[in-house]
C-alpha positions as CSV (number, residue, x, y, z in Angstrom):
1,M,-0.1,0.0,0.0
2,T,1.2,3.6,-0.5
3,S,1.9,6.0,2.2
4,T,-1.2,8.1,1.2
5,I,-3.7,5.1,1.9
6,E,-1.8,4.2,5.2
7,V,-1.3,7.8,6.6
8,D,-4.6,8.7,5.6
9,D,-6.1,6.0,8.0
10,I,-3.9,7.5,10.9
11,W,-5.2,11.1,10.3
12,R,-8.8,9.7,10.1
13,A,-8.3,7.7,13.5
14,L,-6.9,11.1,14.9
15,G,-9.8,13.1,13.8
16,K,-9.8,14.8,10.4
17,Y,-11.1,18.2,11.7
18,K,-10.4,18.1,15.3
19,R,-8.9,20.7,17.5
20,Y,-5.1,20.0,16.3
21,T,-6.0,20.1,12.5
22,I,-8.2,23.3,12.8
23,Q,-5.2,25.1,14.7
24,Q,-2.7,24.0,12.0
25,I,-5.0,24.9,9.1
26,F,-5.9,28.2,10.6
27,Y,-2.2,29.1,11.2
28,T,-1.0,28.0,7.8
29,Q,-3.9,29.1,5.6
30,F,-4.7,32.4,7.3
31,V,-2.0,33.7,9.5
32,C,1.1,32.7,7.3
33,L,-0.6,33.6,4.1
34,Y,-0.4,37.2,4.9
35,L,3.4,36.9,4.3
36,F,2.8,35.7,0.5
37,V,0.3,38.3,-0.2
38,F,1.8,41.5,1.0
39,P,5.5,41.0,-0.4
40,V,4.2,40.1,-3.8
41,L,1.5,42.8,-4.1
42,V,3.2,45.7,-2.0
43,Y,4.5,46.8,-5.5
44,V,1.0,48.2,-6.0
45,F,1.6,50.7,-3.4
46,V,5.4,51.1,-3.2
47,G,5.8,51.1,-7.0
48,Y,2.7,53.4,-7.9
49,T,3.5,55.8,-10.7
50,P,1.4,59.0,-9.9
51,P,0.6,61.9,-12.3
52,H,3.7,64.0,-12.9
53,Q,5.1,66.9,-15.0
54,C,8.4,68.8,-15.3
55,K,9.4,71.0,-12.6
56,P,9.6,74.7,-13.5
57,L,12.8,76.0,-14.7
58,T,14.6,78.2,-12.2
59,K,17.5,79.3,-13.9
60,D,18.2,81.2,-17.2
61,L,17.4,79.2,-20.1
62,F,20.9,79.5,-21.5
63,H,22.0,77.6,-18.5
64,Y,20.3,74.5,-19.9
65,G,22.5,74.0,-23.0
66,L,20.5,76.4,-25.2
67,T,22.0,78.6,-27.9
68,D,22.9,81.9,-26.3
69,R,22.6,84.5,-29.4
70,E,21.3,88.0,-29.6
71,N,18.8,87.2,-32.3
72,I,17.4,84.2,-30.3
73,T,14.7,84.3,-27.5
74,Y,13.1,81.6,-25.6
75,N,9.8,81.5,-23.8
76,V,8.4,78.7,-21.8
77,L,5.1,77.6,-23.2
78,S,4.1,74.8,-20.9
79,Y,5.4,71.9,-18.6
80,E,4.4,68.4,-20.0
81,K,4.7,65.0,-18.6
82,C,8.3,64.5,-19.8
83,H,9.1,67.6,-21.5
84,T,9.1,71.5,-21.2
85,V,7.7,73.1,-24.2
86,L,9.4,76.3,-25.4
87,S,8.7,78.8,-28.1
88,V,12.0,79.9,-29.9
89,N,12.1,83.0,-31.8
90,I,15.0,83.2,-34.3
91,S,15.0,86.6,-36.2
92,N,11.2,87.1,-35.8
93,I,10.5,83.5,-36.8
94,T,9.0,81.6,-34.1
95,T,9.1,77.7,-33.6
96,V,8.2,75.3,-31.0
97,M,10.7,72.9,-29.5
98,K,10.9,70.5,-26.5
99,V,13.4,69.9,-23.8
100,P,13.9,67.3,-21.4
101,C,12.8,67.9,-17.6
102,T,16.2,69.0,-16.5
103,E,15.0,70.3,-13.0
104,G,13.1,67.0,-12.3
105,Y,9.5,66.3,-11.9
106,D,6.6,67.4,-9.7
107,Y,4.6,64.3,-8.6
108,D,0.9,64.5,-7.8
109,I,1.2,62.5,-4.6
110,E,1.8,63.5,-0.9
111,E,4.5,60.9,-0.2
112,D,7.2,59.4,-2.0
113,T,7.2,55.7,-3.8
114,F,10.5,54.2,-5.0
115,V,9.5,55.2,-8.5
116,T,9.3,59.0,-7.5
117,E,12.1,58.9,-5.3
118,W,14.5,57.6,-8.0
119,N,12.6,59.3,-11.0
120,L,11.8,56.0,-12.7
121,V,9.6,57.9,-15.3
122,C,10.1,59.0,-18.9
123,G,13.4,58.0,-20.1
124,K,13.4,55.5,-17.1
125,A,10.1,54.4,-17.5
126,G,9.7,50.5,-17.2
127,L,12.3,50.2,-14.5
128,G,9.6,50.2,-12.0
129,E,7.7,47.3,-13.8
130,L,11.0,45.7,-14.1
131,T,11.3,45.0,-10.2
132,Q,8.1,43.1,-10.2
133,T,9.2,41.0,-13.3
134,L,12.4,40.1,-11.6
135,W,10.5,39.3,-8.5
136,T,8.5,36.7,-10.6
137,A,11.8,35.4,-12.0
138,G,13.0,34.9,-8.7
139,E,9.9,32.8,-8.0
140,L,10.5,30.7,-11.0
141,V,14.0,29.9,-9.5
142,G,12.6,29.2,-6.2
143,A,10.0,26.9,-7.7
144,F,12.8,24.7,-9.1
145,I,15.1,24.6,-6.0
146,F,12.9,24.4,-2.9
147,P,10.5,21.5,-3.4
148,S,13.4,19.0,-3.7
149,I,15.0,20.4,-0.7
150,S,12.0,20.1,1.5
151,D,11.5,16.6,0.2
152,R,15.0,15.6,1.5
153,Y,15.4,17.8,4.7
154,G,11.7,18.1,5.8
155,R,8.7,20.4,5.7
156,K,9.0,22.3,8.8
157,P,12.6,23.4,8.7
158,I,12.5,24.6,5.1
159,C,9.2,26.5,5.6
160,I,10.4,28.1,8.8
161,C,13.7,29.1,7.3
162,T,12.5,30.4,4.1
163,M,9.6,32.5,5.8
164,F,12.1,34.0,8.3
165,I,14.5,35.1,5.3
166,V,11.5,36.6,3.6
167,V,10.7,38.6,6.7
168,I,14.3,39.8,7.2
169,L,15.1,40.8,3.4
170,S,11.5,42.6,3.2
171,V,12.5,44.6,6.1
172,A,16.0,45.2,4.8
173,A,14.6,46.3,1.5
174,M,13.3,49.6,2.9
175,F,17.0,50.6,3.6
176,S,18.0,50.3,-0.2
177,N,19.8,53.5,-1.1
178,N,19.7,52.9,-4.8
179,Y,17.6,51.1,-7.6
180,I,20.0,48.4,-8.1
181,T,20.2,47.4,-4.5
182,Y,16.4,47.2,-4.3
183,I,15.7,45.0,-7.2
184,V,18.4,42.4,-6.2
185,L,16.7,42.1,-2.9
186,R,13.3,42.0,-4.5
187,T,14.6,39.1,-6.7
188,I,15.8,37.2,-3.8
189,I,12.8,37.8,-1.7
190,G,10.7,36.2,-4.6
191,A,12.8,33.1,-4.7
192,F,12.5,32.4,-1.0
193,Q,8.9,33.4,-0.8
194,E,7.9,30.9,-3.7
195,G,10.0,28.3,-1.7
196,A,8.0,29.0,1.5
197,G,4.8,29.0,-0.4
198,L,5.3,25.6,-2.1
199,T,6.6,23.9,1.0
200,L,3.7,25.2,3.1
201,F,1.4,24.2,0.6
202,V,2.7,20.7,0.5
203,Y,2.6,20.7,4.5
204,V,-1.1,21.8,4.6
205,L,-2.3,19.2,2.1
206,E,-0.3,16.4,4.2
207,Q,-2.2,17.4,7.3
208,V,-5.6,15.9,6.1
209,P,-6.6,12.7,4.3
210,T,-6.8,12.6,0.6
211,E,-10.4,13.1,0.5
212,N,-10.2,16.5,2.0
213,R,-7.4,17.9,0.0
214,S,-9.4,19.6,-2.7
215,F,-11.3,21.5,0.0
216,I,-8.0,22.5,1.8
217,S,-6.6,23.6,-1.5
218,A,-9.9,25.8,-2.1
219,L,-9.7,27.1,1.4
220,G,-6.3,28.5,0.5
221,S,-7.7,30.4,-2.4
222,V,-10.4,31.8,-0.1
223,S,-7.8,32.9,2.2
224,W,-5.8,34.6,-0.5
225,G,-8.8,36.7,-1.3
226,I,-9.6,37.6,2.2
227,N,-5.9,38.5,2.9
228,V,-5.8,40.7,-0.4
229,T,-9.0,42.6,0.7
230,V,-7.4,43.1,4.0
231,M,-4.4,44.4,2.5
232,A,-6.2,47.1,0.4
233,G,-7.6,48.4,3.7
234,L,-4.0,48.7,5.1
235,G,-2.8,50.3,2.1
236,Y,-5.3,52.9,2.5
237,L,-4.3,53.5,6.1
238,M,-0.7,53.7,5.1
239,R,-1.3,56.1,2.3
240,N,0.3,59.1,3.9
241,L,3.5,57.0,4.6
242,N,6.7,57.1,2.8
243,W,7.2,53.8,0.7
244,R,9.9,52.5,3.0
245,Y,7.6,52.2,5.8
246,V,5.1,50.4,3.8
247,Q,7.8,48.1,2.4
248,M,8.7,47.5,6.2
249,V,5.2,46.5,7.0
250,S,5.0,44.0,4.3
251,G,8.0,42.0,6.1
252,L,6.6,42.6,9.6
253,V,3.2,40.7,8.9
254,G,5.4,37.6,9.1
255,I,6.8,38.4,12.6
256,H,5.1,35.6,13.9
257,V,7.5,33.1,12.3
258,I,9.6,33.6,15.2
259,G,7.1,31.4,17.0
260,A,6.5,29.0,14.2
261,Y,9.1,26.4,15.4
262,W,6.7,25.8,18.5
263,I,3.5,26.1,16.4
264,L,4.2,23.8,13.5
265,D,5.1,20.1,13.7
266,E,7.0,18.1,11.0
267,S,4.8,16.6,8.4
268,L,3.5,13.2,9.6
269,R,3.5,11.9,6.2
270,W,7.0,12.9,5.6
271,L,8.2,11.3,9.0
272,V,6.5,8.0,8.0
273,A,8.1,8.1,4.4
274,N,11.6,8.7,5.8
275,K,11.1,6.0,8.4
276,R,11.3,8.3,11.3
277,M,9.0,6.5,13.3
278,K,10.1,7.6,16.7
279,Q,9.3,11.0,15.9
280,A,6.1,10.0,14.2
281,T,5.2,8.3,17.4
282,V,6.0,11.3,19.6
283,M,3.9,13.3,17.0
284,V,0.7,10.8,17.1
285,R,0.8,10.8,20.8
286,K,0.7,14.7,21.0
287,I,-2.0,15.0,18.7
288,A,-4.0,12.2,20.3
289,K,-3.9,14.1,23.6
290,I,-4.9,17.5,22.0
291,N,-7.8,15.9,20.1
292,N,-8.7,13.8,23.1
293,I,-8.3,10.5,21.1
294,K,-7.5,7.1,22.7
295,L,-4.0,6.0,22.0
296,E,-4.8,2.4,21.5
297,D,-7.0,3.3,18.5
298,V,-4.2,5.0,16.7
299,L,-0.8,3.6,17.6
300,P,-1.6,0.1,16.1
301,L,-2.0,1.8,12.8
302,L,1.3,3.5,13.2
303,E,3.3,0.2,14.3
304,S,1.7,-2.0,11.8
305,K,3.1,0.1,9.1
306,S,6.5,0.9,10.3
307,E,8.1,-1.8,8.4
308,V,6.6,-0.6,5.3
309,T,8.6,1.2,2.6
310,M,6.5,4.1,1.6
311,P,7.0,6.6,-1.1
312,L,7.0,10.3,-0.2
313,N,4.3,12.3,-1.8
314,K,5.9,14.9,-4.2
315,L,4.4,18.3,-5.0
316,D,2.4,17.2,-8.0
317,E,0.9,14.1,-6.0
318,V,-0.5,15.7,-3.0
319,N,-2.6,18.0,-4.9
320,G,-4.6,15.3,-6.5
321,E,-6.9,12.6,-5.3
322,Q,-5.2,9.4,-5.6
323,E,-8.1,6.8,-5.1
324,Q,-6.1,3.5,-6.1
325,P,-4.5,1.8,-3.2
326,H,-1.8,0.3,-5.2
327,L,0.6,1.8,-7.6
328,E,2.0,-0.1,-10.4
329,K,5.7,0.0,-10.8
330,T,7.2,0.8,-14.4
331,D,10.7,0.8,-15.7
332,T,10.0,3.7,-17.8
333,K,11.2,7.1,-16.5
334,E,8.8,9.8,-17.5
335,N,10.0,13.5,-17.5
336,F,9.5,16.9,-19.5
337,L,10.7,15.0,-22.7
338,T,7.8,12.6,-22.5
339,V,5.5,15.5,-22.5
340,L,7.1,16.7,-25.9
341,T,6.9,13.2,-27.4
342,N,3.3,12.3,-26.6
343,R,1.0,13.9,-28.9
344,S,-2.0,13.9,-26.7
345,L,-0.1,14.9,-23.6
346,L,1.5,17.7,-25.6
347,K,-1.7,19.1,-26.8
348,I,-3.2,18.9,-23.3
349,S,-0.1,20.6,-21.8
350,A,0.1,23.4,-24.3
351,I,-3.5,24.2,-23.9
352,M,-3.2,24.2,-20.1
353,T,-0.2,26.4,-20.5
354,F,-1.7,29.0,-22.3
355,I,-4.6,29.1,-19.9
356,W,-2.2,29.4,-17.0
357,I,-0.5,32.2,-18.6
358,T,-3.8,34.1,-19.3
359,H,-4.8,33.5,-15.7
360,S,-1.7,35.0,-14.2
361,L,-1.5,37.8,-17.0
362,V,-5.0,38.9,-16.4
363,Y,-5.2,38.6,-12.5
364,Y,-2.1,40.5,-12.0
365,G,-2.4,42.7,-14.9
366,L,-5.9,43.8,-13.6
367,T,-4.5,44.2,-10.2
368,F,-1.5,46.4,-11.1
369,N,-3.5,48.5,-13.4
370,S,-6.2,49.3,-10.9
371,V,-4.3,51.9,-9.2
372,Q,-3.8,53.6,-12.7
373,M,-7.4,53.9,-13.4
374,A,-9.6,57.1,-12.8
375,G,-10.7,57.7,-9.3
376,N,-9.3,56.7,-5.9
377,R,-6.5,54.3,-6.5
378,F,-7.2,52.5,-3.1
379,L,-10.9,52.0,-3.8
380,N,-10.2,50.8,-7.1
381,F,-7.6,48.1,-5.8
382,F,-10.1,47.1,-3.3
383,I,-13.0,46.7,-5.8
384,T,-10.6,44.7,-8.1
385,V,-9.4,42.1,-5.4
386,A,-13.0,42.1,-3.6
387,I,-14.6,40.7,-6.8
388,D,-12.2,37.8,-6.5
389,L,-14.0,36.7,-3.4
390,P,-17.2,35.3,-4.8
391,A,-15.4,33.3,-7.4
392,V,-13.0,31.6,-4.7
393,L,-16.0,31.0,-2.6
394,S,-17.7,29.2,-5.3
395,Y,-14.7,27.2,-6.1
396,M,-14.7,25.7,-2.6
397,F,-18.0,24.0,-3.2
398,L,-17.5,23.3,-7.2
399,V,-14.0,21.9,-7.1
400,K,-13.9,18.2,-7.0
401,R,-10.4,17.3,-8.1
402,S,-7.1,18.9,-8.8
403,I,-4.0,17.8,-10.8
404,G,-0.4,18.4,-10.6
405,F,0.5,21.9,-11.7
406,G,4.3,21.9,-12.3
407,I,4.0,23.1,-15.7
408,G,1.0,25.4,-15.1
409,L,3.2,26.9,-12.1
410,I,6.0,27.7,-14.6
411,A,3.4,29.0,-17.0
412,A,1.8,31.4,-14.5
413,R,5.2,32.8,-13.5
414,I,5.7,33.7,-17.2
415,G,2.3,35.5,-17.4
416,G,3.3,37.2,-14.2
417,M,6.4,38.6,-15.6
418,F,4.5,40.4,-18.3
419,A,1.8,41.4,-16.1
420,P,3.5,44.7,-14.8
421,Y,4.1,46.0,-18.2
422,T,0.5,46.2,-18.8
423,S,0.1,49.1,-16.7
424,F,3.2,50.7,-18.5
425,L,1.4,50.2,-21.9
426,T,-1.5,52.2,-20.4
427,S,0.5,55.4,-20.5
428,Y,0.7,55.0,-24.2
429,I,-2.6,53.1,-25.3
430,E,-5.2,53.4,-22.7
431,W,-7.3,50.7,-24.0
432,G,-4.5,48.4,-24.9
433,P,-4.4,46.2,-21.8
434,G,-8.1,45.9,-21.9
435,I,-8.0,44.5,-25.4
436,I,-4.9,42.2,-24.5
437,F,-6.8,40.6,-21.5
438,G,-10.0,40.2,-23.5
439,V,-8.3,38.3,-26.4
440,F,-6.3,36.2,-24.0
441,C,-9.6,35.2,-22.2
442,V,-11.5,34.5,-25.3
443,I,-8.8,32.3,-26.8
444,S,-8.3,30.5,-23.5
445,T,-12.2,29.8,-23.4
446,L,-12.3,28.4,-27.0
447,L,-9.0,26.3,-26.2
448,Q,-10.8,24.7,-23.1
449,L,-13.3,23.2,-25.7
450,L,-10.5,21.1,-27.1
451,L,-9.9,19.4,-23.7
452,P,-11.5,16.1,-22.7
453,E,-14.3,16.2,-20.2
454,T,-12.9,14.8,-16.8
455,S,-16.0,15.4,-14.7
456,G,-17.0,12.1,-12.7
457,K,-14.1,10.4,-14.4
458,E,-11.1,8.8,-12.8
459,L,-7.9,10.6,-14.2
460,P,-5.2,8.4,-15.8
461,Q,-2.1,7.7,-13.6
462,S,0.5,7.3,-16.4
463,I,1.2,8.2,-19.9
464,K,0.0,4.5,-21.0
465,E,-3.3,5.1,-19.4
466,L,-3.6,8.6,-20.9
467,T,-3.1,7.2,-24.3
468,E,-5.7,4.5,-23.8
469,W,-8.0,7.2,-22.2
470,N,-7.5,9.4,-25.2
471,K,-8.4,6.6,-27.8
472,Q,-11.7,6.3,-26.1
473,L,-12.3,10.1,-26.7
474,S,-10.5,10.2,-30.2
475,Y,-12.2,11.8,-33.2
476,I,-14.5,9.4,-35.3
477,S,-13.7,9.6,-39.1
478,P,-16.8,10.0,-41.4
479,D,-16.3,6.3,-42.7
480,D,-16.3,4.9,-39.2
481,L,-19.4,6.9,-38.5
482,R,-21.3,5.5,-41.4
483,K,-20.4,2.0,-40.5
484,I,-21.4,2.7,-37.0
485,K,-24.8,4.2,-38.4
486,R,-25.5,0.8,-40.5
487,H,-24.6,-1.2,-37.6
488,L,-27.2,0.6,-35.5
489,E,-29.7,0.3,-38.3
490,D,-29.2,-3.4,-38.5
491,I,-29.3,-3.9,-34.8
492,E,-32.7,-1.7,-34.9
493,K,-34.2,-4.0,-37.8
494,N,-33.4,-7.2,-35.8
495,E,-35.1,-5.7,-32.8
496,Q,-38.2,-4.8,-34.8
497,S,-38.3,-8.3,-36.4
498,K,-38.1,-9.9,-33.1
499,H,-40.8,-7.8,-31.8
500,R,-43.1,-8.7,-34.7
501,E,-42.6,-12.4,-34.2
502,K,-43.2,-12.2,-30.5
503,Q,-46.4,-10.2,-31.3
504,R,-47.6,-12.9,-33.9
505,K,-47.0,-15.6,-31.3
506,K,-48.9,-14.0,-28.6
507,F,-51.8,-13.2,-31.1
508,Q,-51.9,-16.9,-31.8
509,R,-52.1,-18.0,-28.2
510,D,-54.9,-15.6,-27.5
511,K,-56.8,-16.8,-30.6
512,V,-56.7,-20.3,-29.2
513,H,-58.2,-19.4,-25.9
514,T,-61.0,-17.4,-27.2
515,V,-62.1,-19.7,-30.0
516,P,-62.1,-23.3,-28.8
517,S,-64.0,-24.8,-31.9
518,H,-63.0,-28.3,-33.2
519,Q,-62.4,-26.7,-36.4
520,H,-60.1,-23.9,-35.1
521,I,-58.2,-26.5,-33.2
522,N,-57.6,-28.5,-36.5
523,D,-56.4,-25.1,-38.1
524,I,-54.2,-24.6,-35.1
525,N,-52.6,-28.1,-35.3
526,T,-51.3,-27.3,-38.8
527,T,-49.3,-24.5,-37.6
528,N,-48.4,-25.6,-34.2
529,P,-49.0,-29.2,-33.5
530,K,-47.5,-29.5,-30.2
531,A,-49.6,-27.2,-28.5
532,P,-53.1,-28.5,-29.4
533,R,-52.1,-32.3,-29.3
534,K,-53.0,-32.6,-25.8
535,R,-56.4,-30.8,-26.2
536,K,-57.1,-33.3,-29.1
537,F,-56.3,-36.4,-27.1
538,K,-58.6,-35.0,-24.3
539,R,-61.4,-34.5,-26.8
540,R,-61.1,-38.2,-28.1
541,K,-61.2,-39.4,-24.8
542,Q,-64.3,-37.4,-23.9
543,N,-66.0,-38.7,-27.0
544,Q,-65.2,-42.4,-26.0
545,E,-66.6,-41.8,-22.5
546,N,-69.7,-40.4,-24.2
547,I,-70.1,-43.5,-26.3
548,I,-69.8,-45.7,-23.5
549,V,-72.4,-43.6,-21.3
550,N,-74.6,-43.9,-24.4
551,S,-74.1,-47.8,-24.8
552,S,-74.8,-48.3,-21.2
553,S,-78.2,-46.3,-21.3
554,K,-79.4,-48.3,-24.4
555,E,-78.4,-51.7,-22.6
556,L,-80.5,-50.5,-19.4
557,T,-83.5,-49.7,-21.7
558,C,-83.6,-53.1,-23.3
559,A,-83.2,-55.0,-20.0
560,E,-86.3,-52.8,-18.8
């Protein structure tokens, strides 16, 4: 048996939603999640690009590199977003010219963001968005590194260490004295934050039996929506603070990690899989005591499995419902090349990759663009993220099964890299991001029609099963369709023929019972001699008895 089935039995005996499990889920899904929401979305506030224009020129125009001649005069016409517009009169001939904002910029905001502090506008436009793109690139690196490390060294130490580093570096980023230092720190934070997030995700799913994993996964989405909504309110409260203090708060929301060592326990599934039975026994005793469960109901389950070799649940396994108690071993090693060489798998993977890119691009694109829309940027951000709550709440009750999301996770990071630049596009084409989001969503919707239906069906567990599964759902050619149609017509004709024969026989039987004449019986004998033969014999016997009776009567009369 696999570790999934065996450890699930232990968790069921300990109580699926008892006090211990509720405490662990609340801490990991709600308290810890602030550390994953704030650092990634704090860019909305600290990287905000406010409306701006050139600062007024304070010196004589000739000090700004303009030609100093007697027949040339300059006058300032207006201060634009990235240029100062001048009128130039040369020998009574007036022309208009634009010069850069040499004195800097006036920003329509009370407190600085890192964009306003380092003037990342106009010629440096796009550098602000680059900080978020590099953050996402860091997440991509972390997604490759930390899952395997947590499989080897345990969920608890990796989760606590990565969260602690995120807190330290997020606070340290507030002291960045230049742009380069800040983006380097943001990239590193992104890597460790992704490592902490994936490790914690695996840890949470390993705290419940397999049948409850979909619900717990959906609960994380609900918690994300709640945390983002709370973040919108905190952002409004900090609207008059310098961006450095907002950056500091994004790290301090994870200060609880100091006590995580005493709050979190190692994953029971990881302990059993790595044959650390003494630690597993201690943990089971602790949980049983908290949940008020009798030890004699749990310890036998653990001891009976102490000598069984159990594979460890990987990231792409714990997010699915494995209902088969036995896993078949195969000599074929499946990797990313298998996806490229299998036509069915490549098609599904390509469609799902595009959908993941669309999801990440549109979600983060709308979130980052919300503060650039007309009106109050904090209210816009709140409305944008609050709309997500009904969707994730319905997801909790509609979701039935999840699949491994390794490739999808990478695709989501790719979409996240491009999302910040959609707000940059707004400064040139206001309707550009909306068109991009709409087109991507429409294409994704159409592509989903090409995917096989999985509702109420057991998902294939291997490439071989997937191939056989797709054969059953494969496209039927016109020739095959005609053959199937003819076959169905033949079946229908045979059924009709059998039905007519059955009705004819029934009619004949009814006719025998309703008309019991001698002539009718003789007619029936020619068609079905077996059925009336008994009746004919009985009739002859009756005639003989009548003859005997008549003869006896005559003899009696003569004697008289």
